[in-house]
C-alpha positions as a Markdown table, in Angstrom:
| # | Residue | x | y | z |
|---|---|---|---|---|
| 1 | Met | 0.0 | 0.0 | 0.0 |
| 2 | Arg | 3.1 | 2.2 | -0.2 |
| 3 | Cys | 3.2 | 4.4 | 2.8 |
| 4 | Asp | 6.5 | 5.2 | 4.4 |
| 5 | Thr | 6.1 | 5.5 | 8.2 |
| 6 | Ser | 9.7 | 4.6 | 9.2 |
| 7 | Glu | 10.3 | 8.2 | 10.3 |
| 8 | Phe | 7.7 | 7.7 | 13.1 |
| 9 | Arg | 9.3 | 4.6 | 14.5 |
| 10 | Glu | 11.4 | 6.3 | 17.1 |
| 11 | Arg | 8.5 | 8.5 | 18.3 |
| 12 | Leu | 6.3 | 5.4 | 18.6 |
| 13 | Asp | 8.7 | 2.9 | 20.2 |
| 14 | Gly | 7.7 | 2.0 | 23.7 |
| 15 | Lys | 4.5 | 4.1 | 23.6 |
| 16 | Arg | 1.0 | 3.0 | 24.7 |
| 17 | Leu | -1.7 | 4.1 | 22.2 |
| 18 | Phe | -5.5 | 4.1 | 22.6 |
| 19 | Leu | -7.5 | 4.4 | 19.4 |
| 20 | Ser | -11.2 | 4.8 | 18.9 |
| 21 | Gly | -12.6 | 4.1 | 15.4 |
| 22 | Gly | -9.7 | 1.7 | 14.8 |
| 23 | Thr | -11.8 | -0.6 | 12.7 |
| 24 | Gly | -13.0 | 2.1 | 10.3 |
| 25 | Phe | -11.3 | 3.5 | 7.2 |
| 26 | Phe | -9.1 | 5.9 | 9.1 |
| 27 | Gly | -8.4 | 3.5 | 11.8 |
| 28 | Lys | -7.3 | 0.7 | 9.5 |
| 29 | Trp | -4.8 | 2.9 | 7.9 |
| 30 | Leu | -3.4 | 4.1 | 11.2 |
| 31 | Leu | -3.0 | 0.5 | 12.3 |
| 32 | Ala | -1.5 | -0.6 | 9.0 |
| 33 | Thr | 1.0 | 2.2 | 8.9 |
| 34 | Leu | 1.9 | 1.8 | 12.6 |
| 35 | Arg | 2.5 | -1.9 | 12.0 |
| 36 | Ala | 4.5 | -1.1 | 8.9 |
| 37 | Ser | 6.7 | 1.3 | 10.8 |
| 38 | Gly | 8.1 | -1.6 | 12.9 |
| 39 | Ala | 7.6 | 0.4 | 16.1 |
| 40 | Glu | 7.3 | -1.6 | 19.3 |
| 41 | Ala | 4.2 | 0.2 | 20.5 |
| 42 | Glu | 1.2 | -1.2 | 22.4 |
| 43 | Val | -2.1 | -0.4 | 20.8 |
| 44 | Thr | -5.6 | -0.7 | 22.4 |
| 45 | Val | -8.5 | -0.3 | 20.0 |
| 46 | Leu | -12.1 | 0.5 | 21.0 |
| 47 | Ser | -14.5 | -1.4 | 18.7 |
| 48 | Arg | -18.2 | -2.3 | 18.8 |
| 49 | Asp | -17.4 | -5.7 | 17.2 |
| 50 | Pro | -13.7 | -6.7 | 17.3 |
| 51 | Lys | -14.4 | -10.3 | 16.2 |
| 52 | Arg | -16.2 | -9.1 | 13.0 |
| 53 | Phe | -13.3 | -6.7 | 12.3 |
| 54 | Leu | -10.6 | -9.4 | 12.6 |
| 55 | Ala | -12.7 | -11.8 | 10.5 |
| 56 | Ala | -12.9 | -9.2 | 7.7 |
| 57 | Cys | -9.2 | -8.0 | 8.1 |
| 58 | Pro | -7.2 | -11.1 | 9.1 |
| 59 | Glu | -4.0 | -9.2 | 8.4 |
| 60 | Phe | -4.4 | -7.6 | 11.8 |
| 61 | Asp | -5.0 | -10.9 | 13.7 |
| 62 | His | -2.2 | -12.4 | 15.8 |
| 63 | Trp | -0.5 | -9.0 | 16.1 |
| 64 | Arg | 0.9 | -9.3 | 19.5 |
| 65 | Asn | 0.9 | -5.6 | 20.2 |
| 66 | Leu | -2.7 | -5.1 | 19.4 |
| 67 | Arg | -5.5 | -5.4 | 21.9 |
| 68 | Phe | -9.2 | -4.7 | 21.7 |
| 69 | Ile | -11.9 | -3.6 | 24.1 |
| 70 | Ala | -15.6 | -3.8 | 23.0 |
| 71 | Gly | -17.9 | -0.9 | 23.7 |
| 72 | Asp | -19.7 | 2.2 | 22.6 |
| 73 | Val | -17.6 | 5.4 | 22.4 |
| 74 | Arg | -20.1 | 7.2 | 24.6 |
| 75 | Ser | -19.9 | 4.7 | 27.5 |
| 76 | Phe | -16.9 | 2.4 | 27.1 |
| 77 | Pro | -15.1 | 1.3 | 30.3 |
| 78 | Phe | -11.7 | 2.9 | 30.7 |
| 79 | Pro | -8.9 | 0.4 | 30.4 |
| 80 | Pro | -6.4 | 0.6 | 33.3 |
| 81 | Gly | -3.1 | 2.3 | 33.3 |
| 82 | Thr | -1.6 | 5.3 | 31.5 |
| 83 | Phe | -1.6 | 5.9 | 27.7 |
| 84 | Asp | 0.9 | 8.1 | 26.0 |
| 85 | Leu | -1.2 | 8.9 | 22.9 |
| 86 | Val | -5.0 | 8.9 | 22.4 |
| 87 | Ile | -6.5 | 9.1 | 18.9 |
| 88 | His | -10.2 | 9.7 | 18.6 |
| 89 | Ala | -11.2 | 8.6 | 15.1 |
| 90 | Ala | -14.6 | 7.1 | 15.8 |
| 91 | Thr | -17.4 | 8.7 | 13.7 |
| 92 | Asp | -20.4 | 7.3 | 12.0 |
| 93 | Ala | -20.5 | 9.1 | 8.6 |
| 94 | Ser | -23.6 | 7.3 | 7.5 |
| 95 | Ala | -25.8 | 9.3 | 5.1 |
| 96 | Lys | -28.8 | 7.2 | 6.3 |
| 97 | Leu | -28.2 | 8.1 | 9.9 |
| 98 | Leu | -27.6 | 11.8 | 9.1 |
| 99 | Ala | -30.9 | 11.9 | 7.1 |
| 100 | Glu | -33.0 | 9.9 | 9.5 |
| 101 | Gln | -31.5 | 10.5 | 12.9 |
| 102 | Pro | -29.4 | 13.7 | 12.7 |
| 103 | Glu | -29.5 | 14.3 | 16.5 |
| 104 | Glu | -28.3 | 10.8 | 17.2 |
| 105 | Met | -25.3 | 11.4 | 14.9 |
| 106 | Tyr | -24.7 | 14.7 | 16.7 |
| 107 | Asp | -24.8 | 13.0 | 20.1 |
| 108 | Val | -22.5 | 10.2 | 19.0 |
| 109 | Ile | -19.9 | 12.8 | 17.9 |
| 110 | Val | -20.2 | 15.1 | 20.9 |
| 111 | Ser | -20.8 | 12.7 | 23.7 |
| 112 | Gly | -18.2 | 10.3 | 22.3 |
| 113 | Thr | -15.6 | 13.1 | 22.2 |
| 114 | Arg | -16.5 | 14.1 | 25.8 |
| 115 | Arg | -16.0 | 10.5 | 26.9 |
| 116 | Met | -12.7 | 10.2 | 25.1 |
| 117 | Leu | -11.4 | 13.4 | 26.6 |
| 118 | Ala | -12.3 | 12.2 | 30.1 |
| 119 | Phe | -10.4 | 9.0 | 29.4 |
| 120 | Ala | -7.4 | 10.9 | 28.0 |
| 121 | Glu | -7.2 | 12.9 | 31.2 |
| 122 | Thr | -7.5 | 9.8 | 33.4 |
| 123 | Ala | -4.9 | 8.1 | 31.3 |
| 124 | Gln | -2.5 | 11.1 | 31.6 |
| 125 | Ala | -2.2 | 11.2 | 27.8 |
| 126 | Glu | 0.6 | 13.3 | 26.4 |
| 127 | Arg | -1.3 | 14.2 | 23.2 |
| 128 | Phe | -4.9 | 13.8 | 22.0 |
| 129 | Leu | -5.8 | 13.7 | 18.3 |
| 130 | Phe | -9.4 | 14.3 | 17.2 |
| 131 | Thr | -10.3 | 13.7 | 13.5 |
| 132 | Ser | -12.5 | 16.6 | 12.7 |
| 133 | Ser | -13.9 | 17.4 | 9.3 |
| 134 | Gly | -14.1 | 20.0 | 6.6 |
| 135 | Ala | -17.9 | 19.9 | 7.2 |
| 136 | Val | -17.3 | 22.3 | 10.1 |
| 137 | Tyr | -17.0 | 25.1 | 7.5 |
| 138 | Gly | -20.4 | 24.7 | 6.0 |
| 139 | Val | -21.0 | 25.8 | 2.5 |
| 140 | Gln | -17.8 | 26.7 | 0.6 |
| 141 | Pro | -18.2 | 29.8 | -1.6 |
| 142 | Pro | -18.0 | 28.6 | -5.2 |
| 143 | Glu | -15.5 | 31.4 | -6.0 |
| 144 | Leu | -13.1 | 30.2 | -3.3 |
| 145 | Glu | -10.8 | 27.6 | -4.9 |
| 146 | Gly | -9.8 | 26.1 | -1.5 |
| 147 | Ile | -11.2 | 26.8 | 1.9 |
| 148 | Pro | -8.6 | 27.8 | 4.6 |
| 149 | Glu | -8.6 | 27.1 | 8.3 |
| 150 | Asn | -9.4 | 30.7 | 9.1 |
| 151 | Phe | -12.6 | 30.7 | 7.2 |
| 152 | Pro | -15.6 | 31.3 | 9.5 |
| 153 | Cys | -17.3 | 28.0 | 10.5 |
| 154 | His | -21.0 | 27.8 | 9.8 |
| 155 | Pro | -21.8 | 24.0 | 9.6 |
| 156 | Val | -25.1 | 23.2 | 7.9 |
| 157 | Thr | -25.5 | 19.5 | 8.9 |
| 158 | Ala | -25.7 | 17.7 | 12.2 |
| 159 | Tyr | -22.4 | 16.0 | 11.3 |
| 160 | Gly | -20.7 | 19.3 | 10.8 |
| 161 | Arg | -22.2 | 20.9 | 13.9 |
| 162 | Gly | -21.2 | 17.9 | 16.0 |
| 163 | Lys | -17.6 | 18.0 | 14.7 |
| 164 | Leu | -17.3 | 21.8 | 15.5 |
| 165 | Glu | -18.8 | 21.3 | 19.0 |
| 166 | Ala | -16.3 | 18.4 | 19.5 |
| 167 | Glu | -13.4 | 20.6 | 18.5 |
| 168 | Gln | -14.5 | 23.2 | 21.0 |
| 169 | Leu | -14.7 | 20.6 | 23.7 |
| 170 | Cys | -11.2 | 19.5 | 22.9 |
| 171 | Ile | -9.8 | 23.0 | 23.1 |
| 172 | Ala | -11.6 | 23.7 | 26.4 |
| 173 | Ser | -10.3 | 20.5 | 27.9 |
| 174 | Gly | -6.8 | 21.9 | 28.6 |
| 175 | Leu | -5.2 | 18.8 | 27.1 |
| 176 | Pro | -2.7 | 19.0 | 24.3 |
| 177 | Val | -5.2 | 18.5 | 21.4 |
| 178 | Leu | -4.5 | 18.1 | 17.7 |
| 179 | Leu | -7.2 | 19.0 | 15.3 |
| 180 | Pro | -7.0 | 17.7 | 11.7 |
| 181 | Arg | -10.0 | 18.7 | 9.6 |
| 182 | Cys | -10.3 | 15.9 | 7.1 |
| 183 | Phe | -11.9 | 16.2 | 3.6 |
| 184 | Ala | -12.2 | 13.3 | 1.1 |
| 185 | Phe | -10.0 | 10.3 | 0.5 |
| 186 | Val | -9.5 | 7.2 | -1.6 |
| 187 | Gly | -7.4 | 4.1 | -1.2 |
| 188 | Pro | -7.4 | 0.5 | 0.0 |
| 189 | Tyr | -10.0 | -0.3 | 2.8 |
| 190 | Leu | -12.4 | 2.3 | 1.3 |
| 191 | Asn | -16.0 | 0.9 | 1.6 |
| 192 | Leu | -17.4 | 1.0 | -1.9 |
| 193 | Gly | -21.0 | 0.5 | -0.9 |
| 194 | Ile | -21.7 | 3.6 | 1.1 |
| 195 | His | -22.5 | 7.1 | 0.0 |
| 196 | Phe | -19.0 | 8.2 | -1.1 |
| 197 | Ala | -19.1 | 9.0 | -4.9 |
| 198 | Ile | -15.6 | 7.9 | -5.7 |
| 199 | Gly | -16.2 | 4.6 | -4.0 |
| 200 | Asn | -19.4 | 4.1 | -5.9 |
| 201 | Phe | -17.6 | 4.8 | -9.2 |
| 202 | Leu | -15.0 | 2.2 | -8.3 |
| 203 | Arg | -17.7 | -0.4 | -7.4 |
| 204 | Asp | -19.4 | 0.2 | -10.7 |
| 205 | Gly | -16.2 | -0.1 | -12.6 |
| 206 | Leu | -15.3 | -3.4 | -10.8 |
| 207 | Arg | -18.7 | -4.7 | -11.9 |
| 208 | Gly | -18.0 | -3.8 | -15.5 |
| 209 | Gly | -20.0 | -0.6 | -15.6 |
| 210 | Pro | -21.7 | 1.6 | -16.3 |
| 211 | Ile | -20.3 | 4.1 | -13.8 |
| 212 | Val | -23.3 | 6.1 | -12.6 |
| 213 | Val | -23.2 | 9.7 | -11.5 |
| 214 | Gln | -26.5 | 10.3 | -9.6 |
| 215 | Gly | -26.3 | 14.1 | -9.8 |
| 216 | Asp | -25.3 | 16.4 | -12.7 |
| 217 | Gly | -21.6 | 15.9 | -12.2 |
| 218 | Arg | -20.8 | 19.6 | -11.7 |
| 219 | Pro | -19.6 | 19.8 | -8.0 |
| 220 | Phe | -15.9 | 19.9 | -7.4 |
| 221 | Arg | -14.2 | 17.6 | -4.9 |
| 222 | Ser | -10.6 | 16.5 | -4.2 |
| 223 | Trp | -9.3 | 13.1 | -2.9 |
| 224 | Leu | -6.1 | 12.5 | -1.0 |
| 225 | Tyr | -4.6 | 9.0 | -1.1 |
| 226 | Ala | -5.3 | 7.2 | 2.1 |
| 227 | Gly | -1.6 | 6.3 | 2.7 |
| 228 | Glu | -0.9 | 10.0 | 2.7 |
| 229 | Leu | -3.9 | 10.6 | 5.0 |
| 230 | Ala | -2.2 | 8.4 | 7.6 |
| 231 | Glu | 1.2 | 10.1 | 7.1 |
| 232 | Trp | -0.5 | 13.5 | 7.6 |
| 233 | Leu | -2.3 | 12.3 | 10.7 |
| 234 | Trp | 0.8 | 10.9 | 12.3 |
| 235 | Thr | 2.7 | 14.1 | 11.5 |
| 236 | Ile | 0.0 | 16.4 | 12.9 |
| 237 | Leu | -0.1 | 14.2 | 16.1 |
| 238 | Phe | 3.6 | 14.6 | 16.7 |
| 239 | Gln | 4.4 | 18.0 | 15.2 |
| 240 | Gly | 1.2 | 20.0 | 15.1 |
| 241 | Val | 0.4 | 22.9 | 17.4 |
| 242 | Ser | -2.1 | 22.1 | 20.1 |
| 243 | Gly | -5.6 | 23.7 | 19.4 |
| 244 | Arg | -4.6 | 24.7 | 15.9 |
| 245 | Pro | -6.7 | 23.1 | 13.1 |
| 246 | Tyr | -5.0 | 21.7 | 10.0 |
| 247 | Asn | -6.9 | 20.9 | 6.8 |
| 248 | Val | -6.1 | 17.4 | 5.6 |
| 249 | Gly | -6.8 | 16.6 | 1.9 |
| 250 | Ser | -5.7 | 17.2 | -1.6 |
| 251 | Pro | -5.8 | 20.7 | -3.1 |
| 252 | Glu | -6.2 | 19.2 | -6.7 |
| 253 | Ser | -9.9 | 19.4 | -7.5 |
| 254 | Phe | -11.9 | 17.5 | -10.1 |
| 255 | Ser | -15.6 | 17.8 | -11.0 |
| 256 | Ile | -17.6 | 14.7 | -10.1 |
| 257 | Ala | -18.0 | 14.1 | -13.8 |
| 258 | Glu | -14.2 | 14.3 | -14.4 |
| 259 | Ala | -13.6 | 12.0 | -11.4 |
| 260 | Ala | -16.1 | 9.5 | -13.0 |
| 261 | Asp | -14.3 | 9.7 | -16.3 |
| 262 | Leu | -10.9 | 9.3 | -14.7 |
| 263 | Thr | -12.1 | 6.2 | -12.7 |
| 264 | Ala | -13.5 | 4.7 | -15.9 |
| 265 | Ser | -10.2 | 5.2 | -17.7 |
| 266 | Cys | -8.5 | 2.9 | -15.0 |
| 267 | Phe | -10.4 | -0.1 | -16.3 |
| 268 | Glu | -10.1 | -2.2 | -19.4 |
| 269 | Pro | -12.3 | -2.2 | -21.3 |
| 270 | Val | -13.3 | 1.4 | -20.3 |
| 271 | Pro | -16.9 | 1.4 | -18.9 |
| 272 | His | -19.5 | 3.9 | -20.0 |
| 273 | Val | -20.1 | 6.8 | -17.7 |
| 274 | Glu | -23.8 | 7.7 | -17.2 |
| 275 | Ile | -24.8 | 11.1 | -15.7 |
| 276 | Arg | -28.4 | 10.8 | -14.5 |
| 277 | Gly | -29.0 | 14.2 | -12.8 |
| 278 | Lys | -30.5 | 17.2 | -14.6 |
| 279 | Arg | -27.9 | 19.9 | -15.1 |
| 280 | Ser | -28.2 | 22.8 | -12.6 |
| 281 | Asp | -27.6 | 26.5 | -13.2 |
| 282 | Gly | -25.2 | 28.8 | -11.3 |
| 283 | Pro | -21.7 | 28.2 | -10.0 |
| 284 | Ala | -20.7 | 24.6 | -9.3 |
| 285 | Pro | -20.5 | 23.8 | -5.5 |
| 286 | Arg | -17.0 | 23.1 | -4.1 |
| 287 | Tyr | -15.6 | 21.1 | -1.2 |
| 288 | Val | -11.9 | 21.5 | -1.6 |
| 289 | Pro | -9.3 | 22.4 | 1.1 |
| 290 | Asp | -6.6 | 25.0 | 1.1 |
| 291 | Val | -3.7 | 23.0 | 2.6 |
| 292 | Thr | -1.1 | 25.9 | 2.7 |
| 293 | Arg | -0.9 | 25.7 | 6.5 |
| 294 | Ala | -0.1 | 21.9 | 6.5 |
| 295 | Arg | 2.5 | 22.4 | 3.7 |
| 296 | Glu | 4.3 | 25.4 | 5.2 |
| 297 | Glu | 4.2 | 24.5 | 8.9 |
| 298 | Leu | 4.5 | 20.7 | 8.7 |
| 299 | Gly | 6.1 | 20.1 | 5.3 |
| 300 | Leu | 3.1 | 18.0 | 4.1 |
| 301 | Ala | 2.2 | 17.5 | 0.5 |
| 302 | Ala | -0.2 | 15.4 | -1.7 |
| 303 | Ala | 2.2 | 13.5 | -3.9 |
| 304 | Val | 0.1 | 10.5 | -5.1 |
| 305 | Pro | -1.9 | 11.4 | -8.3 |
| 306 | Leu | -5.6 | 10.6 | -8.2 |
| 307 | Arg | -5.2 | 8.1 | -11.0 |
| 308 | Glu | -2.5 | 6.2 | -9.1 |
| 309 | Ala | -4.7 | 6.3 | -5.9 |
| 310 | Leu | -7.6 | 4.8 | -7.9 |
| 311 | Arg | -5.3 | 2.1 | -9.5 |
| 312 | Arg | -4.1 | 1.0 | -6.0 |
| 313 | Thr | -7.7 | 0.9 | -4.7 |
| 314 | Ile | -8.8 | -1.2 | -7.6 |
| 315 | Ala | -6.0 | -3.6 | -7.1 |
| 316 | Phe | -6.8 | -4.0 | -3.4 |
| 317 | His | -10.4 | -4.8 | -4.0 |
| 318 | Arg | -9.6 | -7.2 | -6.8 |
| 319 | Asn | -7.2 | -9.0 | -4.6 |
| 320 | Arg | -9.8 | -9.1 | -1.8 |
| 321 | Gly | -12.5 | -10.4 | -4.3 |
| 322 | Ala | -15.1 | -8.2 | -2.7 |
| 323 | Val | -17.4 | -5.8 | -4.4 |
| 324 | Thr | -20.0 | -4.5 | -2.1 |
| 325 | Ser | -23.7 | -4.0 | -2.7 |
| 326 | Pro | -25.0 | -0.6 | -4.0 |
| 327 | Pro | -26.2 | 1.9 | -1.5 |
| 328 | Ala | -29.8 | 2.5 | -0.9 |
| 329 | Pro | -31.5 | 4.7 | -3.6 |
| 330 | Gly | -30.9 | 8.4 | -3.0 |
| 331 | Ser | -28.1 | 7.8 | -0.5 |
| 332 | Ser | -25.3 | 9.2 | -2.6 |
| 333 | Thr | -24.2 | 12.7 | -1.6 |
| 334 | Tyr | -23.4 | 13.5 | -5.3 |
């Protein structure tokens, strides 16, 4: 999966880590890169269903430094002892939950963060990383090529409101808190059957097509390779300034239609792309980060082109032999 984390080995050796959301997309990449670093670190993962995770991802089984506790992020029992690093990456990004139970989503984010902060204080954590989201900004002005961290936050969804409230809880806690604001990503372990457009395109292509765009294809998005996502998160954890948000994502934007065409071009034969939505008027919506702060302060960059990220994701899913079912009608955000 090509992610160099050897530079973090010295920082991780001998550390005790606690990770919520360790069985999700972000969590799998953090675990995979931690293991690849060769660091002798002890990792405890909070999961609602550890057995199911290990059955789906046997590459993490029999890792002697990996432990699990089962529980809900809002009420889990605190494991004993001190932990050097706490990473809170547990978030339900389900479009169905957001549409049908927005206040439940908000509560999972806010109450879960409150519980994790209480644990970090009890565990005497040296650093606490919370994976926030670009959703905290709300609607990005279409004339703004990339949205910077100093843009006023006016979230328009329960997910975005929850993430912003959780950020504020982190800052008020008095702990050393790191706040990456994450945008969109692609790479191995991406679930192809939920509401993420790029995952749906890959799923369609793996089935032979057509690749279906549910909307009009005009919105602009960007996708950072998941291996680089993990590198950015580790870098922010160790080198970021406490309480200072950092956008995490690629600054290279594509329209949804362009992304669908690019995805199609990664298959042979090239599947047809079908745009089903009626074209809208006005400027195209954007959800693209300005990552100047991450580049200038932390030396981070998006080096893996989107085509290569797509190619690696396709190879991963072909090797796994799994193409997930399509999402429920109307669940796509694009």
